[in-house]
PyMOL Python script that loads the backbone (N, CA, C, O; Angstrom):
from pymol import cmd

cmd.read_pdbstr("""\
ATOM      1  N   MET A   1      20.034  26.729  11.516  1.00  0.00           N
ATOM      2  CA  MET A   1      18.896  25.817  11.549  1.00  0.00           C
ATOM      3  C   MET A   1      19.409  24.406  11.787  1.00  0.00           C
ATOM      4  O   MET A   1      20.313  23.947  11.088  1.00  0.00           O
ATOM      5  N   SER A   2      18.870  23.751  12.715  1.00  0.00           N
ATOM      6  CA  SER A   2      19.294  22.402  13.067  1.00  0.00           C
ATOM      7  C   SER A   2      18.696  21.382  12.105  1.00  0.00           C
ATOM      8  O   SER A   2      17.541  21.495  11.692  1.00  0.00           O
ATOM      9  N   GLY A   3      19.500  20.390  11.760  1.00  0.00           N
ATOM     10  CA  GLY A   3      19.030  19.339  10.870  1.00  0.00           C
ATOM     11  C   GLY A   3      17.889  18.535  11.461  1.00  0.00           C
ATOM     12  O   GLY A   3      17.000  18.081  10.740  1.00  0.00           O
ATOM     13  N   SER A   4      17.916  18.359  12.791  1.00  0.00           N
ATOM     14  CA  SER A   4      16.841  17.582  13.414  1.00  0.00           C
ATOM     15  C   SER A   4      15.498  18.293  13.299  1.00  0.00           C
ATOM     16  O   SER A   4      14.461  17.638  13.203  1.00  0.00           O
ATOM     17  N   ASN A   5      15.504  19.626  13.307  1.00  0.00           N
ATOM     18  CA  ASN A   5      14.250  20.363  13.147  1.00  0.00           C
ATOM     19  C   ASN A   5      13.653  20.159  11.767  1.00  0.00           C
ATOM     20  O   ASN A   5      12.435  20.074  11.615  1.00  0.00           O
ATOM     21  N   VAL A   6      14.520  20.081  10.757  1.00  0.00           N
ATOM     22  CA  VAL A   6      14.046  19.850   9.391  1.00  0.00           C
ATOM     23  C   VAL A   6      13.350  18.500   9.309  1.00  0.00           C
ATOM     24  O   VAL A   6      12.266  18.393   8.735  1.00  0.00           O
ATOM     25  N   TRP A   7      13.965  17.472   9.878  1.00  0.00           N
ATOM     26  CA  TRP A   7      13.367  16.140   9.830  1.00  0.00           C
ATOM     27  C   TRP A   7      12.088  16.087  10.647  1.00  0.00           C
ATOM     28  O   TRP A   7      11.135  15.407  10.267  1.00  0.00           O
ATOM     29  N   SER A   8      12.061  16.780  11.741  1.00  0.00           N
ATOM     30  CA  SER A   8      10.859  16.809  12.575  1.00  0.00           C
ATOM     31  C   SER A   8       9.701  17.446  11.820  1.00  0.00           C
ATOM     32  O   SER A   8       8.585  16.927  11.838  1.00  0.00           O
ATOM     33  N   ARG A   9       9.961  18.562  11.161  1.00  0.00           N
ATOM     34  CA  ARG A   9       8.907  19.213  10.379  1.00  0.00           C
ATOM     35  C   ARG A   9       8.466  18.328   9.225  1.00  0.00           C
ATOM     36  O   ARG A   9       7.277  18.269   8.910  1.00  0.00           O
ATOM     37  N   SER A  10       9.406  17.639   8.590  1.00  0.00           N
ATOM     38  CA  SER A  10       9.054  16.743   7.477  1.00  0.00           C
ATOM     39  C   SER A  10       8.164  15.610   7.961  1.00  0.00           C
ATOM     40  O   SER A  10       7.178  15.268   7.307  1.00  0.00           O
ATOM     41  N   ARG A  11       8.507  15.025   9.110  1.00  0.00           N
ATOM     42  CA  ARG A  11       7.675  13.951   9.672  1.00  0.00           C
ATOM     43  C   ARG A  11       6.282  14.462   9.999  1.00  0.00           C
ATOM     44  O   ARG A  11       5.290  13.775   9.758  1.00  0.00           O
ATOM     45  N   ASP A  12       6.208  15.670  10.548  1.00  0.00           N
ATOM     46  CA  ASP A  12       4.897  16.247  10.881  1.00  0.00           C
ATOM     47  C   ASP A  12       4.051  16.440   9.626  1.00  0.00           C
ATOM     48  O   ASP A  12       2.855  16.149   9.632  1.00  0.00           O
ATOM     49  N   LYS A  13       4.666  16.926   8.555  1.00  0.00           N
ATOM     50  CA  LYS A  13       3.928  17.133   7.308  1.00  0.00           C
ATOM     51  C   LYS A  13       3.454  15.809   6.731  1.00  0.00           C
ATOM     52  O   LYS A  13       2.331  15.714   6.238  1.00  0.00           O
ATOM     53  N   LEU A  14       4.306  14.778   6.788  1.00  0.00           N
ATOM     54  CA  LEU A  14       3.890  13.466   6.290  1.00  0.00           C
ATOM     55  C   LEU A  14       2.756  12.893   7.129  1.00  0.00           C
ATOM     56  O   LEU A  14       1.841  12.269   6.592  1.00  0.00           O
ATOM     57  N   ARG A  15       2.809  13.100   8.430  1.00  0.00           N
ATOM     58  CA  ARG A  15       1.740  12.606   9.297  1.00  0.00           C
ATOM     59  C   ARG A  15       0.424  13.293   8.960  1.00  0.00           C
ATOM     60  O   ARG A  15      -0.621  12.647   8.882  1.00  0.00           O
ATOM     61  N   ILE A  16       0.481  14.591   8.762  1.00  0.00           N
ATOM     62  CA  ILE A  16      -0.722  15.342   8.398  1.00  0.00           C
ATOM     63  C   ILE A  16      -1.257  14.860   7.054  1.00  0.00           C
ATOM     64  O   ILE A  16      -2.462  14.672   6.886  1.00  0.00           O
ATOM     65  N   PHE A  17      -0.346  14.660   6.094  1.00  0.00           N
ATOM     66  CA  PHE A  17      -0.765  14.198   4.774  1.00  0.00           C
ATOM     67  C   PHE A  17      -1.470  12.853   4.860  1.00  0.00           C
ATOM     68  O   PHE A  17      -2.501  12.655   4.218  1.00  0.00           O
ATOM     69  N   THR A  18      -0.925  11.922   5.648  1.00  0.00           N
ATOM     70  CA  THR A  18      -1.577  10.611   5.755  1.00  0.00           C
ATOM     71  C   THR A  18      -2.954  10.725   6.406  1.00  0.00           C
ATOM     72  O   THR A  18      -3.867   9.976   6.058  1.00  0.00           O
ATOM     73  N   GLU A  19      -3.110  11.658   7.348  1.00  0.00           N
ATOM     74  CA  GLU A  19      -4.435  11.885   7.939  1.00  0.00           C
ATOM     75  C   GLU A  19      -5.414  12.382   6.881  1.00  0.00           C
ATOM     76  O   GLU A  19      -6.558  11.932   6.825  1.00  0.00           O
ATOM     77  N   LEU A  20      -4.961  13.308   6.047  1.00  0.00           N
ATOM     78  CA  LEU A  20      -5.830  13.859   5.003  1.00  0.00           C
ATOM     79  C   LEU A  20      -6.203  12.794   3.982  1.00  0.00           C
ATOM     80  O   LEU A  20      -7.352  12.715   3.548  1.00  0.00           O
ATOM     81  N   VAL A  21      -5.224  11.972   3.601  1.00  0.00           N
ATOM     82  CA  VAL A  21      -5.513  10.886   2.649  1.00  0.00           C
ATOM     83  C   VAL A  21      -6.545   9.944   3.244  1.00  0.00           C
ATOM     84  O   VAL A  21      -7.448   9.485   2.545  1.00  0.00           O
ATOM     85  N   GLY A  22      -6.416   9.658   4.517  1.00  0.00           N
ATOM     86  CA  GLY A  22      -7.384   8.785   5.183  1.00  0.00           C
ATOM     87  C   GLY A  22      -8.792   9.350   5.151  1.00  0.00           C
ATOM     88  O   GLY A  22      -9.764   8.607   5.018  1.00  0.00           O
ATOM     89  N   GLN A  23      -8.901  10.664   5.273  1.00  0.00           N
ATOM     90  CA  GLN A  23     -10.217  11.295   5.237  1.00  0.00           C
ATOM     91  C   GLN A  23     -10.768  11.389   3.821  1.00  0.00           C
ATOM     92  O   GLN A  23     -11.970  11.577   3.633  1.00  0.00           O
ATOM     93  N   CYS A  24      -9.906  11.261   2.833  1.00  0.00           N
ATOM     94  CA  CYS A  24     -10.314  11.395   1.427  1.00  0.00           C
ATOM     95  C   CYS A  24     -10.049  10.102   0.663  1.00  0.00           C
ATOM     96  O   CYS A  24      -9.728  10.130  -0.525  1.00  0.00           O
ATOM     97  N   ALA A  25     -10.182   8.988   1.341  1.00  0.00           N
ATOM     98  CA  ALA A  25      -9.851   7.703   0.738  1.00  0.00           C
ATOM     99  C   ALA A  25     -10.669   7.417  -0.527  1.00  0.00           C
ATOM    100  O   ALA A  25     -10.132   6.930  -1.522  1.00  0.00           O
ATOM    101  N   GLU A  26     -11.938   7.714  -0.483  1.00  0.00           N
ATOM    102  CA  GLU A  26     -12.803   7.446  -1.644  1.00  0.00           C
ATOM    103  C   GLU A  26     -12.366   8.272  -2.848  1.00  0.00           C
ATOM    104  O   GLU A  26     -12.238   7.744  -3.953  1.00  0.00           O
ATOM    105  N   GLU A  27     -12.140   9.560  -2.639  1.00  0.00           N
ATOM    106  CA  GLU A  27     -11.725  10.439  -3.732  1.00  0.00           C
ATOM    107  C   GLU A  27     -10.348  10.045  -4.266  1.00  0.00           C
ATOM    108  O   GLU A  27     -10.109  10.086  -5.473  1.00  0.00           O
ATOM    109  N   ALA A  28      -9.436   9.661  -3.350  1.00  0.00           N
ATOM    110  CA  ALA A  28      -8.095   9.229  -3.763  1.00  0.00           C
ATOM    111  C   ALA A  28      -8.180   7.950  -4.592  1.00  0.00           C
ATOM    112  O   ALA A  28      -7.455   7.791  -5.574  1.00  0.00           O
ATOM    113  N   SER A  29      -9.057   7.051  -4.198  1.00  0.00           N
ATOM    114  CA  SER A  29      -9.238   5.800  -4.927  1.00  0.00           C
ATOM    115  C   SER A  29      -9.783   6.047  -6.331  1.00  0.00           C
ATOM    116  O   SER A  29      -9.297   5.466  -7.302  1.00  0.00           O
ATOM    117  N   VAL A  30     -10.781   6.902  -6.435  1.00  0.00           N
ATOM    118  CA  VAL A  30     -11.378   7.220  -7.736  1.00  0.00           C
ATOM    119  C   VAL A  30     -10.338   7.865  -8.650  1.00  0.00           C
ATOM    120  O   VAL A  30     -10.238   7.516  -9.827  1.00  0.00           O
ATOM    121  N   TYR A  31      -9.566   8.805  -8.108  1.00  0.00           N
ATOM    122  CA  TYR A  31      -8.527   9.466  -8.904  1.00  0.00           C
ATOM    123  C   TYR A  31      -7.453   8.464  -9.332  1.00  0.00           C
ATOM    124  O   TYR A  31      -7.021   8.465 -10.485  1.00  0.00           O
ATOM    125  N   GLY A  32      -7.030   7.620  -8.410  1.00  0.00           N
ATOM    126  CA  GLY A  32      -6.024   6.607  -8.741  1.00  0.00           C
ATOM    127  C   GLY A  32      -6.502   5.652  -9.814  1.00  0.00           C
ATOM    128  O   GLY A  32      -5.737   5.295 -10.711  1.00  0.00           O
ATOM    129  N   LYS A  33      -7.759   5.232  -9.737  1.00  0.00           N
ATOM    130  CA  LYS A  33      -8.309   4.335 -10.758  1.00  0.00           C
ATOM    131  C   LYS A  33      -8.374   5.018 -12.114  1.00  0.00           C
ATOM    132  O   LYS A  33      -8.136   4.384 -13.142  1.00  0.00           O
ATOM    133  N   CYS A  34      -8.695   6.311 -12.123  1.00  0.00           N
ATOM    134  CA  CYS A  34      -8.738   7.062 -13.378  1.00  0.00           C
ATOM    135  C   CYS A  34      -7.344   7.121 -13.999  1.00  0.00           C
ATOM    136  O   CYS A  34      -7.174   6.865 -15.191  1.00  0.00           O
ATOM    137  N   VAL A  35      -6.350   7.461 -13.180  1.00  0.00           N
ATOM    138  CA  VAL A  35      -4.977   7.544 -13.682  1.00  0.00           C
ATOM    139  C   VAL A  35      -4.524   6.181 -14.202  1.00  0.00           C
ATOM    140  O   VAL A  35      -3.929   6.090 -15.276  1.00  0.00           O
ATOM    141  N   ALA A  36      -4.805   5.131 -13.448  1.00  0.00           N
ATOM    142  CA  ALA A  36      -4.405   3.787 -13.866  1.00  0.00           C
ATOM    143  C   ALA A  36      -5.091   3.390 -15.168  1.00  0.00           C
ATOM    144  O   ALA A  36      -4.464   2.801 -16.048  1.00  0.00           O
ATOM    145  N   ALA A  37      -6.360   3.709 -15.289  1.00  0.00           N
ATOM    146  CA  ALA A  37      -7.109   3.335 -16.490  1.00  0.00           C
ATOM    147  C   ALA A  37      -6.623   4.087 -17.722  1.00  0.00           C
ATOM    148  O   ALA A  37      -6.645   3.546 -18.828  1.00  0.00           O
ATOM    149  N   THR A  38      -6.190   5.312 -17.542  1.00  0.00           N
ATOM    150  CA  THR A  38      -5.765   6.110 -18.700  1.00  0.00           C
ATOM    151  C   THR A  38      -4.305   5.892 -19.066  1.00  0.00           C
ATOM    152  O   THR A  38      -3.834   6.404 -20.082  1.00  0.00           O
ATOM    153  N   THR A  39      -3.584   5.130 -18.240  1.00  0.00           N
ATOM    154  CA  THR A  39      -2.171   4.887 -18.543  1.00  0.00           C
ATOM    155  C   THR A  39      -1.884   3.417 -18.821  1.00  0.00           C
ATOM    156  O   THR A  39      -0.729   2.995 -18.770  1.00  0.00           O
ATOM    157  N   THR A  40      -2.905   2.642 -19.109  1.00  0.00           N
ATOM    158  CA  THR A  40      -2.679   1.236 -19.446  1.00  0.00           C
ATOM    159  C   THR A  40      -2.047   1.145 -20.826  1.00  0.00           C
ATOM    160  O   THR A  40      -2.139   2.083 -21.618  1.00  0.00           O
ATOM    161  N   SER A  41      -1.426   0.057 -21.107  1.00  0.00           N
ATOM    162  CA  SER A  41      -0.757  -0.187 -22.393  1.00  0.00           C
ATOM    163  C   SER A  41       0.314   0.858 -22.688  1.00  0.00           C
ATOM    164  O   SER A  41       0.511   1.250 -23.838  1.00  0.00           O
ATOM    165  N   LYS A  42       1.000   1.304 -21.645  1.00  0.00           N
ATOM    166  CA  LYS A  42       2.114   2.245 -21.761  1.00  0.00           C
ATOM    167  C   LYS A  42       1.718   3.592 -22.355  1.00  0.00           C
ATOM    168  O   LYS A  42       2.567   4.309 -22.884  1.00  0.00           O
ATOM    169  N   ARG A  43       0.450   3.938 -22.272  1.00  0.00           N
ATOM    170  CA  ARG A  43       0.027   5.271 -22.715  1.00  0.00           C
ATOM    171  C   ARG A  43       0.440   6.280 -21.676  1.00  0.00           C
ATOM    172  O   ARG A  43       0.526   5.958 -20.491  1.00  0.00           O
ATOM    173  N   GLU A  44       0.695   7.493 -22.107  1.00  0.00           N
ATOM    174  CA  GLU A  44       1.061   8.560 -21.183  1.00  0.00           C
ATOM    175  C   GLU A  44      -0.194   9.256 -20.669  1.00  0.00           C
ATOM    176  O   GLU A  44      -1.193   9.385 -21.377  1.00  0.00           O
ATOM    177  N   LEU A  45      -0.115   9.695 -19.429  1.00  0.00           N
ATOM    178  CA  LEU A  45      -1.202  10.457 -18.856  1.00  0.00           C
ATOM    179  C   LEU A  45      -1.203  11.839 -19.493  1.00  0.00           C
ATOM    180  O   LEU A  45      -0.191  12.539 -19.474  1.00  0.00           O
ATOM    181  N   LYS A  46      -2.313  12.220 -20.041  1.00  0.00           N
ATOM    182  CA  LYS A  46      -2.428  13.514 -20.699  1.00  0.00           C
ATOM    183  C   LYS A  46      -3.163  14.491 -19.781  1.00  0.00           C
ATOM    184  O   LYS A  46      -3.997  14.092 -18.969  1.00  0.00           O
ATOM    185  N   LYS A  47      -2.845  15.743 -19.923  1.00  0.00           N
ATOM    186  CA  LYS A  47      -3.445  16.789 -19.096  1.00  0.00           C
ATOM    187  C   LYS A  47      -4.970  16.754 -19.214  1.00  0.00           C
ATOM    188  O   LYS A  47      -5.523  16.595 -20.302  1.00  0.00           O
ATOM    189  N   ASP A  48      -5.611  16.901 -18.102  1.00  0.00           N
ATOM    190  CA  ASP A  48      -7.066  17.018 -17.974  1.00  0.00           C
ATOM    191  C   ASP A  48      -7.855  15.729 -18.207  1.00  0.00           C
ATOM    192  O   ASP A  48      -9.086  15.766 -18.208  1.00  0.00           O
ATOM    193  N   LEU A  49      -7.185  14.591 -18.403  1.00  0.00           N
ATOM    194  CA  LEU A  49      -7.944  13.344 -18.558  1.00  0.00           C
ATOM    195  C   LEU A  49      -8.668  12.968 -17.263  1.00  0.00           C
ATOM    196  O   LEU A  49      -9.763  12.406 -17.300  1.00  0.00           O
ATOM    197  N   CYS A  50      -8.066  13.275 -16.141  1.00  0.00           N
ATOM    198  CA  CYS A  50      -8.664  12.969 -14.845  1.00  0.00           C
ATOM    199  C   CYS A  50      -8.904  14.248 -14.044  1.00  0.00           C
ATOM    200  O   CYS A  50      -8.845  14.240 -12.814  1.00  0.00           O
ATOM    201  N   ALA A  51      -9.172  15.335 -14.743  1.00  0.00           N
ATOM    202  CA  ALA A  51      -9.325  16.646 -14.088  1.00  0.00           C
ATOM    203  C   ALA A  51     -10.488  16.661 -13.106  1.00  0.00           C
ATOM    204  O   ALA A  51     -10.380  17.240 -12.025  1.00  0.00           O
ATOM    205  N   LYS A  52     -11.594  16.031 -13.472  1.00  0.00           N
ATOM    206  CA  LYS A  52     -12.772  16.015 -12.593  1.00  0.00           C
ATOM    207  C   LYS A  52     -12.458  15.258 -11.303  1.00  0.00           C
ATOM    208  O   LYS A  52     -12.812  15.706 -10.212  1.00  0.00           O
ATOM    209  N   GLU A  53     -11.802  14.127 -11.430  1.00  0.00           N
ATOM    210  CA  GLU A  53     -11.457  13.322 -10.273  1.00  0.00           C
ATOM    211  C   GLU A  53     -10.415  14.032  -9.396  1.00  0.00           C
ATOM    212  O   GLU A  53     -10.487  13.987  -8.168  1.00  0.00           O
ATOM    213  N   PHE A  54      -9.444  14.690 -10.051  1.00  0.00           N
ATOM    214  CA  PHE A  54      -8.440  15.434  -9.299  1.00  0.00           C
ATOM    215  C   PHE A  54      -9.080  16.597  -8.550  1.00  0.00           C
ATOM    216  O   PHE A  54      -8.734  16.862  -7.399  1.00  0.00           O
ATOM    217  N   ALA A  55     -10.002  17.286  -9.195  1.00  0.00           N
ATOM    218  CA  ALA A  55     -10.677  18.411  -8.546  1.00  0.00           C
ATOM    219  C   ALA A  55     -11.431  17.949  -7.305  1.00  0.00           C
ATOM    220  O   ALA A  55     -11.428  18.636  -6.283  1.00  0.00           O
ATOM    221  N   ALA A  56     -12.071  16.798  -7.389  1.00  0.00           N
ATOM    222  CA  ALA A  56     -12.795  16.256  -6.235  1.00  0.00           C
ATOM    223  C   ALA A  56     -11.823  15.917  -5.104  1.00  0.00           C
ATOM    224  O   ALA A  56     -12.116  16.177  -3.937  1.00  0.00           O
ATOM    225  N   LEU A  57     -10.676  15.342  -5.442  1.00  0.00           N
ATOM    226  CA  LEU A  57      -9.671  15.012  -4.431  1.00  0.00           C
ATOM    227  C   LEU A  57      -9.095  16.278  -3.803  1.00  0.00           C
ATOM    228  O   LEU A  57      -8.915  16.347  -2.587  1.00  0.00           O
ATOM    229  N   LYS A  58      -8.810  17.264  -4.623  1.00  0.00           N
ATOM    230  CA  LYS A  58      -8.270  18.525  -4.117  1.00  0.00           C
ATOM    231  C   LYS A  58      -9.268  19.208  -3.180  1.00  0.00           C
ATOM    232  O   LYS A  58      -8.883  19.725  -2.131  1.00  0.00           O
ATOM    233  N   THR A  59     -10.530  19.210  -3.554  1.00  0.00           N
ATOM    234  CA  THR A  59     -11.573  19.798  -2.712  1.00  0.00           C
ATOM    235  C   THR A  59     -11.656  19.068  -1.376  1.00  0.00           C
ATOM    236  O   THR A  59     -11.784  19.695  -0.324  1.00  0.00           O
ATOM    237  N   CYS A  60     -11.583  17.752  -1.423  1.00  0.00           N
ATOM    238  CA  CYS A  60     -11.637  16.968  -0.197  1.00  0.00           C
ATOM    239  C   CYS A  60     -10.439  17.288   0.692  1.00  0.00           C
ATOM    240  O   CYS A  60     -10.606  17.498   1.893  1.00  0.00           O
ATOM    241  N   PHE A  61      -9.226  17.329   0.122  1.00  0.00           N
ATOM    242  CA  PHE A  61      -8.034  17.678   0.900  1.00  0.00           C
ATOM    243  C   PHE A  61      -8.174  19.057   1.527  1.00  0.00           C
ATOM    244  O   PHE A  61      -7.865  19.243   2.704  1.00  0.00           O
ATOM    245  N   THR A  62      -8.635  20.014   0.749  1.00  0.00           N
ATOM    246  CA  THR A  62      -8.789  21.377   1.244  1.00  0.00           C
ATOM    247  C   THR A  62      -9.770  21.427   2.406  1.00  0.00           C
ATOM    248  O   THR A  62      -9.500  22.056   3.429  1.00  0.00           O
ATOM    249  N   ASN A  63     -10.901  20.766   2.246  1.00  0.00           N
ATOM    250  CA  ASN A  63     -11.908  20.748   3.313  1.00  0.00           C
ATOM    251  C   ASN A  63     -11.402  20.021   4.557  1.00  0.00           C
ATOM    252  O   ASN A  63     -11.653  20.460   5.679  1.00  0.00           O
ATOM    253  N   ALA A  64     -10.700  18.927   4.361  1.00  0.00           N
ATOM    254  CA  ALA A  64     -10.154  18.175   5.494  1.00  0.00           C
ATOM    255  C   ALA A  64      -9.100  18.992   6.226  1.00  0.00           C
ATOM    256  O   ALA A  64      -9.037  18.963   7.455  1.00  0.00           O
ATOM    257  N   ALA A  65      -8.275  19.717   5.489  1.00  0.00           N
ATOM    258  CA  ALA A  65      -7.244  20.551   6.121  1.00  0.00           C
ATOM    259  C   ALA A  65      -7.884  21.696   6.896  1.00  0.00           C
ATOM    260  O   ALA A  65      -7.411  22.053   7.975  1.00  0.00           O
ATOM    261  N   LYS A  66      -8.945  22.270   6.360  1.00  0.00           N
ATOM    262  CA  LYS A  66      -9.641  23.352   7.062  1.00  0.00           C
ATOM    263  C   LYS A  66     -10.240  22.842   8.367  1.00  0.00           C
ATOM    264  O   LYS A  66     -10.162  23.519   9.392  1.00  0.00           O
ATOM    265  N   LYS A  67     -10.839  21.650   8.334  1.00  0.00           N
ATOM    266  CA  LYS A  67     -11.433  21.064   9.545  1.00  0.00           C
ATOM    267  C   LYS A  67     -10.350  20.790  10.577  1.00  0.00           C
ATOM    268  O   LYS A  67     -10.561  20.975  11.776  1.00  0.00           O
ATOM    269  N   ARG A  68      -9.189  20.348  10.106  1.00  0.00           N
ATOM    270  CA  ARG A  68      -8.089  20.012  11.008  1.00  0.00           C
ATOM    271  C   ARG A  68      -7.571  21.252  11.738  1.00  0.00           C
ATOM    272  O   ARG A  68      -7.146  21.159  12.890  1.00  0.00           O
ATOM    273  N   MET A  69      -7.605  22.400  11.082  1.00  0.00           N
ATOM    274  CA  MET A  69      -7.066  23.618  11.672  1.00  0.00           C
ATOM    275  C   MET A  69      -8.017  24.237  12.710  1.00  0.00           C
ATOM    276  O   MET A  69      -7.595  25.079  13.502  1.00  0.00           O
ATOM    277  N   LYS A  70      -9.254  23.841  12.713  1.00  0.00           N
ATOM    278  CA  LYS A  70     -10.222  24.411  13.662  1.00  0.00           C
ATOM    279  C   LYS A  70     -10.003  23.878  15.048  1.00  0.00           C
ATOM    280  O   LYS A  70     -10.725  24.249  15.973  1.00  0.00           O
TER     281      LYS A  70
END
""", "prot")
cmd.dss("prot")
cmd.show_as("cartoon", "prot")
cmd.util.cbc("prot")
cmd.orient("prot")
């Protein structure tokens, strides 16, 4: 396996990821704000504190990826 192929595939995946983030900007923003709000004052992020927001972001990514493959 050539090293250049690995980097090429990595670049392609990053490009796809940035496209998906762009399509889910609102959901990513809401999730990021939730994480930031729950980790102020050096508190640790606890499981499921932002589960609803994460689920919305995951759904958006999944739907955007499905549209991209069509």
